[in-house]
DRENPA-3360 file (N, C-alpha, C; in nm, 2 decimals, always signed):
BEGIN
1 = MKAVFLDK = +11.17/+9.22/+9.13/+11.18/+9.32/+9.16/+11.03/+9.36/+9.20 ~ +11.01/+9.43/+9.29/+10.85/+9.44/+9.32/+10.81/+9.59/+9.27 ~ +10.69/+9.64/+9.24/+10.61/+9.74/+9.19/+10.52/+9.74/+9.25 ~ +10.48/+9.90/+9.25/+10.34/+9.95/+9.30/+10.29/+9.98/+9.14 ~ +10.15/+9.95/+9.17/+10.09/+9.95/+8.99/+10.02/+10.06/+9.07 ~ +9.96/+10.16/+8.94/+9.88/+10.28/+9.00/+9.76/+10.30/+8.92 ~ +9.69/+10.31/+8.94/+9.54/+10.36/+8.88/+9.59/+10.52/+8.81 ~ +9.54/+10.57/+8.73/+9.58/+10.68/+8.68/+9.48/+10.78/+8.76;
9 = DGALADDL = +9.36/+10.79/+8.70/+9.26/+10.87/+8.73/+9.23/+10.84/+8.88 ~ +9.26/+10.91/+8.98/+9.19/+10.90/+9.12/+9.27/+10.84/+9.22 ~ +9.38/+10.81/+9.15/+9.47/+10.72/+9.27/+9.59/+10.78/+9.24 ~ +9.66/+10.81/+9.11/+9.75/+10.91/+9.12/+9.79/+11.04/+9.05 ~ +9.65/+11.07/+8.98/+9.63/+11.20/+8.92/+9.49/+11.25/+8.95 ~ +9.47/+11.35/+9.00/+9.28/+11.36/+9.03/+9.23/+11.28/+8.90 ~ +9.08/+11.27/+8.94/+8.99/+11.19/+8.86/+8.91/+11.30/+8.75 ~ +8.97/+11.31/+8.63/+8.93/+11.40/+8.54/+8.88/+11.31/+8.42;
17 = PYKVEPQR = +8.79/+11.16/+8.42/+8.73/+11.09/+8.32/+8.73/+11.21/+8.16 ~ +8.80/+11.09/+8.08/+8.80/+11.12/+7.94/+8.88/+11.23/+7.93 ~ +8.96/+11.28/+8.02/+9.07/+11.39/+7.93/+9.17/+11.40/+7.92 ~ +9.22/+11.41/+7.85/+9.35/+11.40/+7.79/+9.48/+11.51/+7.80 ~ +9.39/+11.62/+7.80/+9.47/+11.76/+7.76/+9.58/+11.80/+7.89 ~ +9.68/+11.83/+7.82/+9.79/+11.79/+7.92/+9.76/+11.90/+8.07 ~ +9.80/+12.03/+7.99/+9.73/+12.08/+8.12/+9.60/+12.09/+8.22 ~ +9.55/+11.98/+8.18/+9.45/+11.91/+8.32/+9.48/+11.84/+8.37;
25 = ISLCSGAG = +9.59/+11.80/+8.38/+9.65/+11.67/+8.47/+9.70/+11.73/+8.53 ~ +9.66/+11.68/+8.66/+9.76/+11.73/+8.76/+9.77/+11.57/+8.87 ~ +9.87/+11.61/+8.96/+9.88/+11.47/+9.05/+9.82/+11.52/+9.17 ~ +9.74/+11.41/+9.21/+9.65/+11.38/+9.37/+9.77/+11.45/+9.43 ~ +9.69/+11.53/+9.54/+9.75/+11.59/+9.65/+9.84/+11.48/+9.72 ~ +9.96/+11.49/+9.77/+10.01/+11.40/+9.87/+10.08/+11.28/+9.77 ~ +10.13/+11.29/+9.64/+10.14/+11.22/+9.52/+10.32/+11.15/+9.53 ~ +10.35/+11.31/+9.52/+10.52/+11.31/+9.53/+10.55/+11.26/+9.65;
33 = PALRLLSR = +10.55/+11.28/+9.79/+10.60/+11.26/+9.88/+10.53/+11.10/+9.90 ~ +10.47/+11.03/+9.85/+10.39/+10.93/+9.85/+10.50/+10.84/+9.79 ~ +10.47/+10.91/+9.64/+10.61/+10.79/+9.56/+10.71/+10.81/+9.57 ~ +10.82/+10.91/+9.66/+10.89/+10.90/+9.71/+10.94/+10.79/+9.78 ~ +10.82/+10.82/+9.90/+10.87/+10.70/+10.00/+10.89/+10.53/+9.97 ~ +10.79/+10.55/+9.86/+10.79/+10.42/+9.78/+10.90/+10.38/+9.70 ~ +10.94/+10.43/+9.65/+11.08/+10.50/+9.54/+11.20/+10.42/+9.64 ~ +11.22/+10.49/+9.75/+11.31/+10.45/+9.83/+11.32/+10.31/+9.92;
41 = LDYRLFVV = +11.18/+10.22/+9.91/+11.14/+10.09/+9.94/+11.19/+10.03/+9.84 ~ +11.23/+10.11/+9.72/+11.26/+10.01/+9.57/+11.16/+9.96/+9.51 ~ +11.03/+10.00/+9.57/+10.93/+9.96/+9.43/+10.96/+10.06/+9.33 ~ +10.93/+10.00/+9.20/+10.94/+10.01/+9.06/+10.75/+10.10/+9.07 ~ +10.73/+10.17/+8.99/+10.63/+10.25/+9.01/+10.59/+10.25/+8.81 ~ +10.45/+10.20/+8.80/+10.43/+10.23/+8.71/+10.24/+10.22/+8.71 ~ +10.23/+10.30/+8.61/+10.05/+10.31/+8.55/+10.00/+10.21/+8.49 ~ +9.87/+10.18/+8.54/+9.76/+10.09/+8.49/+9.64/+10.18/+8.50;
49 = SNQAGIAF = +9.61/+10.15/+8.37/+9.49/+10.24/+8.30/+9.40/+10.18/+8.20 ~ +9.24/+10.23/+8.32/+9.18/+10.20/+8.14/+9.14/+10.32/+8.07 ~ +9.16/+10.36/+7.94/+9.11/+10.43/+7.87/+9.02/+10.42/+7.79 ~ +8.88/+10.39/+7.84/+8.77/+10.36/+7.72/+8.73/+10.44/+7.63 ~ +8.75/+10.58/+7.71/+8.75/+10.70/+7.57/+8.81/+10.69/+7.43 ~ +8.90/+10.56/+7.42/+8.96/+10.55/+7.30/+8.84/+10.45/+7.25 ~ +8.79/+10.37/+7.28/+8.68/+10.26/+7.25/+8.54/+10.34/+7.22 ~ +8.53/+10.50/+7.24/+8.42/+10.53/+7.24/+8.44/+10.67/+7.17;
57 = GRFNEGDM = +8.60/+10.71/+7.09/+8.59/+10.78/+7.06/+8.62/+10.89/+7.08 ~ +8.64/+10.95/+7.21/+8.67/+11.08/+7.24/+8.83/+11.13/+7.18 ~ +8.86/+11.06/+7.24/+9.04/+11.07/+7.22/+9.10/+10.93/+7.13 ~ +9.20/+10.95/+7.08/+9.31/+10.83/+7.04/+9.41/+10.77/+7.13 ~ +9.42/+10.69/+7.07/+9.55/+10.64/+7.12/+9.74/+10.71/+7.12 ~ +9.69/+10.78/+6.99/+9.81/+10.90/+7.04/+9.81/+10.96/+7.11 ~ +9.69/+11.03/+7.17/+9.70/+11.10/+7.30/+9.71/+11.05/+7.43 ~ +9.77/+10.91/+7.43/+9.79/+10.84/+7.56/+9.94/+10.91/+7.56;
65 = ETVHDRLQ = +10.01/+10.88/+7.47/+10.13/+10.95/+7.45/+10.18/+11.06/+7.53 ~ +10.13/+11.17/+7.48/+10.09/+11.29/+7.57/+10.03/+11.33/+7.71 ~ +9.98/+11.22/+7.76/+9.89/+11.14/+7.88/+10.03/+11.13/+7.96 ~ +10.06/+11.04/+7.89/+10.21/+10.97/+7.98/+10.36/+11.05/+7.99 ~ +10.38/+11.17/+7.85/+10.44/+11.24/+7.88/+10.44/+11.37/+7.99 ~ +10.33/+11.39/+8.01/+10.25/+11.47/+8.13/+10.29/+11.42/+8.25 ~ +10.28/+11.30/+8.27/+10.27/+11.24/+8.43/+10.43/+11.22/+8.39 ~ +10.47/+11.21/+8.31/+10.65/+11.18/+8.34/+10.68/+11.35/+8.37;
73 = DLLFREHL = +10.66/+11.45/+8.30/+10.70/+11.55/+8.32/+10.69/+11.61/+8.53 ~ +10.52/+11.59/+8.50/+10.49/+11.58/+8.69/+10.60/+11.55/+8.76 ~ +10.62/+11.38/+8.75/+10.71/+11.32/+8.88/+10.84/+11.34/+8.82 ~ +10.88/+11.40/+8.74/+11.02/+11.45/+8.74/+11.04/+11.59/+8.80 ~ +10.97/+11.71/+8.81/+10.90/+11.81/+8.94/+10.92/+11.73/+9.07 ~ +10.91/+11.57/+9.09/+10.87/+11.56/+9.22/+11.03/+11.47/+9.22 ~ +11.12/+11.45/+9.14/+11.23/+11.43/+9.18/+11.17/+11.20/+9.16 ~ +11.10/+11.19/+9.04/+11.04/+11.08/+9.04/+11.02/+11.02/+8.88;
81 = TLDGFYYC = +11.01/+10.89/+8.88/+11.01/+10.84/+8.69/+10.93/+10.72/+8.71 ~ +10.81/+10.78/+8.63/+10.78/+10.60/+8.59/+10.86/+10.50/+8.54 ~ +10.85/+10.35/+8.56/+10.89/+10.25/+8.54/+10.86/+10.17/+8.40 ~ +10.68/+10.19/+8.38/+10.63/+10.16/+8.29/+10.46/+10.23/+8.30 ~ +10.38/+10.23/+8.17/+10.30/+10.34/+8.17/+10.20/+10.22/+8.02 ~ +10.12/+10.11/+8.12/+10.01/+10.07/+8.04/+9.87/+10.09/+8.08 ~ +9.80/+10.12/+7.96/+9.66/+10.12/+7.90/+9.59/+10.01/+7.89 ~ +9.46/+10.04/+7.90/+9.36/+9.96/+7.78/+9.25/+10.02/+7.71;
89 = PHHPDGSV = +9.29/+10.05/+7.57/+9.18/+10.10/+7.46/+9.05/+10.03/+7.47 ~ +9.02/+9.94/+7.56/+8.87/+9.87/+7.54/+8.79/+9.92/+7.61 ~ +8.64/+9.86/+7.52/+8.50/+9.90/+7.63/+8.43/+9.79/+7.55 ~ +8.38/+9.65/+7.59/+8.32/+9.61/+7.53/+8.16/+9.69/+7.43 ~ +8.12/+9.83/+7.51/+8.00/+9.89/+7.43/+8.08/+9.97/+7.39 ~ +8.19/+9.99/+7.36/+8.28/+10.08/+7.26/+8.19/+10.13/+7.13 ~ +8.24/+10.24/+7.06/+8.17/+10.27/+6.92/+8.30/+10.26/+6.79 ~ +8.40/+10.25/+6.88/+8.51/+10.23/+6.78/+8.55/+10.08/+6.72;
97 = GAYACDCH = +8.51/+10.03/+6.64/+8.53/+9.87/+6.61/+8.60/+9.81/+6.72 ~ +8.76/+9.85/+6.66/+8.84/+9.79/+6.67/+8.92/+9.75/+6.80 ~ +8.78/+9.87/+6.88/+8.80/+9.90/+7.04/+8.70/+9.84/+7.12 ~ +8.58/+9.79/+7.05/+8.47/+9.73/+7.09/+8.49/+9.62/+7.15 ~ +8.53/+9.57/+7.24/+8.53/+9.39/+7.26/+8.59/+9.43/+7.41 ~ +8.57/+9.27/+7.42/+8.62/+9.24/+7.56/+8.74/+9.21/+7.59 ~ +8.85/+9.21/+7.63/+9.00/+9.17/+7.67/+9.02/+9.12/+7.74 ~ +9.16/+9.10/+7.81/+9.21/+9.07/+7.93/+9.28/+9.15/+7.96;
105 = CRKPMPGM = +9.27/+9.29/+7.90/+9.37/+9.38/+8.01/+9.29/+9.48/+8.03 ~ +9.16/+9.48/+8.01/+9.04/+9.60/+8.11/+9.03/+9.54/+8.26 ~ +9.07/+9.61/+8.32/+9.09/+9.62/+8.48/+8.88/+9.58/+8.52 ~ +8.89/+9.48/+8.54/+8.91/+9.38/+8.63/+9.00/+9.28/+8.60 ~ +9.05/+9.26/+8.51/+9.09/+9.16/+8.47/+9.27/+9.18/+8.45 ~ +9.34/+9.10/+8.49/+9.49/+9.15/+8.56/+9.58/+9.16/+8.43 ~ +9.54/+9.16/+8.25/+9.62/+9.17/+8.17/+9.76/+9.27/+8.16 ~ +9.72/+9.39/+8.21/+9.83/+9.53/+8.21/+9.86/+9.47/+8.29;
113 = LLQAARDH = +9.87/+9.44/+8.43/+9.96/+9.37/+8.54/+10.04/+9.26/+8.52 ~ +10.03/+9.17/+8.42/+10.08/+9.06/+8.42/+10.20/+9.11/+8.29 ~ +10.13/+9.17/+8.16/+10.20/+9.21/+8.11/+10.33/+9.27/+8.12 ~ +10.33/+9.36/+8.23/+10.41/+9.49/+8.28/+10.53/+9.39/+8.36 ~ +10.47/+9.27/+8.44/+10.56/+9.17/+8.51/+10.61/+9.11/+8.41 ~ +10.57/+9.05/+8.32/+10.65/+9.00/+8.19/+10.76/+9.04/+8.14 ~ +10.72/+9.19/+8.09/+10.82/+9.26/+8.03/+10.93/+9.33/+8.13 ~ +10.87/+9.36/+8.25/+10.98/+9.38/+8.39/+11.05/+9.30/+8.47;
121 = GIDLRSSW = +11.04/+9.21/+8.47/+11.06/+9.08/+8.54/+11.01/+9.09/+8.71 ~ +10.88/+9.14/+8.71/+10.86/+9.20/+8.85/+10.79/+9.07/+8.89 ~ +10.83/+9.08/+9.02/+10.78/+8.95/+9.14/+10.60/+9.02/+9.22 ~ +10.51/+8.98/+9.16/+10.38/+9.01/+9.15/+10.33/+8.98/+9.28 ~ +10.38/+8.87/+9.38/+10.37/+8.86/+9.50/+10.41/+8.98/+9.62 ~ +10.53/+9.03/+9.56/+10.58/+9.11/+9.66/+10.53/+9.27/+9.60 ~ +10.45/+9.28/+9.50/+10.41/+9.42/+9.45/+10.24/+9.42/+9.50 ~ +10.22/+9.56/+9.50/+10.09/+9.60/+9.53/+10.03/+9.68/+9.44;
129 = MVGDILHD = +9.87/+9.66/+9.40/+9.77/+9.73/+9.31/+9.76/+9.85/+9.38 ~ +9.77/+9.97/+9.38/+9.68/+10.09/+9.43/+9.60/+10.15/+9.34 ~ +9.45/+10.13/+9.36/+9.35/+10.19/+9.29/+9.22/+10.25/+9.37 ~ +9.16/+10.35/+9.31/+9.04/+10.38/+9.37/+8.85/+10.35/+9.36 ~ +8.89/+10.27/+9.30/+8.75/+10.12/+9.22/+8.80/+9.97/+9.26 ~ +8.68/+9.94/+9.26/+8.69/+9.81/+9.29/+8.75/+9.73/+9.17 ~ +8.77/+9.76/+9.06/+8.82/+9.71/+8.96/+8.97/+9.64/+9.01 ~ +8.98/+9.81/+9.03/+9.15/+9.77/+9.07/+9.20/+9.72/+9.14;
137 = VEAGNRAG = +9.13/+9.66/+9.28/+9.16/+9.58/+9.36/+9.13/+9.43/+9.30 ~ +9.06/+9.45/+9.21/+9.01/+9.27/+9.19/+9.12/+9.24/+9.10 ~ +9.18/+9.34/+8.98/+9.30/+9.31/+8.90/+9.41/+9.29/+8.94 ~ +9.42/+9.39/+9.08/+9.51/+9.33/+9.14/+9.51/+9.18/+9.22 ~ +9.43/+9.17/+9.28/+9.45/+9.05/+9.34/+9.44/+8.91/+9.21 ~ +9.40/+8.97/+9.10/+9.39/+8.80/+9.00/+9.56/+8.81/+8.99 ~ +9.58/+8.93/+8.98/+9.74/+8.88/+8.91/+9.85/+8.82/+9.03 ~ +9.82/+8.86/+9.18/+9.83/+8.75/+9.24/+9.89/+8.90/+9.36;
145 = CRTMLIDN = +9.91/+9.01/+9.32/+9.91/+9.12/+9.39/+9.88/+9.19/+9.52 ~ +9.94/+9.23/+9.64/+9.85/+9.28/+9.75/+9.83/+9.40/+9.71 ~ +9.66/+9.45/+9.76/+9.59/+9.54/+9.68/+9.53/+9.63/+9.80 ~ +9.52/+9.80/+9.75/+9.52/+9.88/+9.79/+9.38/+9.95/+9.75 ~ +9.30/+9.98/+9.83/+9.19/+10.06/+9.77/+9.22/+10.18/+9.82 ~ +9.23/+10.33/+9.78/+9.23/+10.43/+9.78/+9.05/+10.49/+9.87 ~ +8.99/+10.52/+9.95/+8.89/+10.51/+9.99/+8.84/+10.67/+9.98 ~ +8.84/+10.70/+9.84/+8.79/+10.84/+9.83/+8.70/+10.92/+9.75;
153 = GNETEWRL = +8.55/+10.81/+9.75/+8.45/+10.85/+9.70/+8.44/+10.80/+9.52 ~ +8.53/+10.78/+9.53/+8.52/+10.74/+9.35/+8.44/+10.60/+9.35 ~ +8.46/+10.49/+9.42/+8.39/+10.38/+9.42/+8.26/+10.42/+9.50 ~ +8.12/+10.35/+9.32/+8.01/+10.40/+9.36/+7.93/+10.27/+9.36 ~ +7.99/+10.15/+9.31/+7.92/+10.02/+9.32/+7.90/+9.94/+9.46 ~ +8.03/+9.94/+9.47/+8.04/+9.86/+9.61/+7.97/+9.71/+9.59 ~ +8.03/+9.62/+9.47/+8.02/+9.53/+9.44/+8.09/+9.44/+9.53 ~ +8.09/+9.38/+9.59/+8.19/+9.31/+9.69/+8.18/+9.17/+9.66;
161 = GPRRIPTR = +8.33/+9.10/+9.62/+8.35/+8.94/+9.63/+8.45/+8.89/+9.68 ~ +8.48/+8.77/+9.64/+8.61/+8.74/+9.68/+8.74/+8.77/+9.61 ~ +8.77/+8.81/+9.53/+8.84/+8.92/+9.44/+8.87/+9.03/+9.50 ~ +8.76/+9.11/+9.52/+8.71/+9.23/+9.52/+8.78/+9.30/+9.69 ~ +8.78/+9.20/+9.75/+8.84/+9.23/+9.90/+8.99/+9.31/+9.90 ~ +8.99/+9.43/+9.97/+9.15/+9.51/+9.96/+9.22/+9.45/+10.08 ~ +9.39/+9.39/+10.03/+9.45/+9.41/+10.11/+9.45/+9.51/+10.25 ~ +9.41/+9.68/+10.19/+9.41/+9.76/+10.29/+9.38/+9.85/+10.25;
169 = MAPDLYAA = +9.33/+9.94/+10.30/+9.23/+10.07/+10.20/+9.31/+10.22/+10.32 ~ +9.29/+10.33/+10.24/+9.31/+10.40/+10.28/+9.28/+10.51/+10.23 ~ +9.26/+10.65/+10.29/+9.17/+10.78/+10.25/+9.23/+10.86/+10.09 ~ +9.44/+10.81/+10.10/+9.46/+10.88/+9.99/+9.64/+10.83/+9.97 ~ +9.66/+10.87/+9.83/+9.79/+10.79/+9.80/+9.89/+10.82/+9.92 ~ +9.92/+10.91/+9.98/+10.05/+10.92/+10.11/+10.01/+10.79/+10.24 ~ +9.88/+10.83/+10.22/+9.84/+10.70/+10.36/+9.86/+10.58/+10.30 ~ +9.83/+10.56/+10.18/+9.88/+10.39/+10.10/+9.99/+10.37/+10.10;
177 = AVLIASHG = +10.06/+10.45/+10.09/+10.24/+10.45/+10.11/+10.30/+10.40/+10.24 ~ +10.24/+10.48/+10.31/+10.26/+10.44/+10.48/+10.26/+10.27/+10.52 ~ +10.10/+10.32/+10.45/+10.08/+10.16/+10.51/+10.11/+10.03/+10.42 ~ +10.17/+10.06/+10.30/+10.25/+9.96/+10.25/+10.42/+9.95/+10.27 ~ +10.45/+10.09/+10.38/+10.62/+10.10/+10.41/+10.58/+9.99/+10.51 ~ +10.46/+10.02/+10.61/+10.45/+9.89/+10.75/+10.42/+9.80/+10.71 ~ +10.35/+9.74/+10.59/+10.35/+9.58/+10.53/+10.43/+9.49/+10.55 ~ +10.59/+9.56/+10.49/+10.66/+9.50/+10.48/+10.68/+9.41/+10.32;
185 = DMA = +10.75/+9.32/+10.35/+10.79/+9.24/+10.23/+10.70/+9.11/+10.24 ~ +10.61/+9.08/+10.31/+10.57/+8.97/+10.40/+10.42/+8.95/+10.24 ~ +10.44/+8.84/+10.19/+10.35/+8.82/+10.06/+10.24/+8.75/+10.14;
% end
């Protein structure tokens, strides 16, 4: 099985950091057609998202179920489903003790992608990580995926390095899907 791993904020949904109110979550423009294209190419769809707001006490893990439900509802309206929803609640500078730590799941580490691959039998070499910052790219590269940077202005640091070079870049999710479709299955 091959997958497209999607960062939630800025790649799949409009970027609203630390927002978990369902009515404020909306898909990025063109997300429906983009994901339908990828789905027709037999890619499974997974969200992998850092959620440091939990570590900082802005919301709790229970709120992530509401976020997941909202995304599922928005995708259902587009005749799509998510195959998995993974998030990291940790941040080393967090204020909530249980979550204030370094971990292997927080991007740029590959833990969420590796866990999804174990849970669902995903071939990472045939898969893509799509995100709007270089931490997403690095996580995908560390996991062994091909990577797509959506260059929509959300990356502000531009700290480059060997693991932070994307396979491809696109201005939005729909353009990313077209590039993935044109890339074929070559690993």
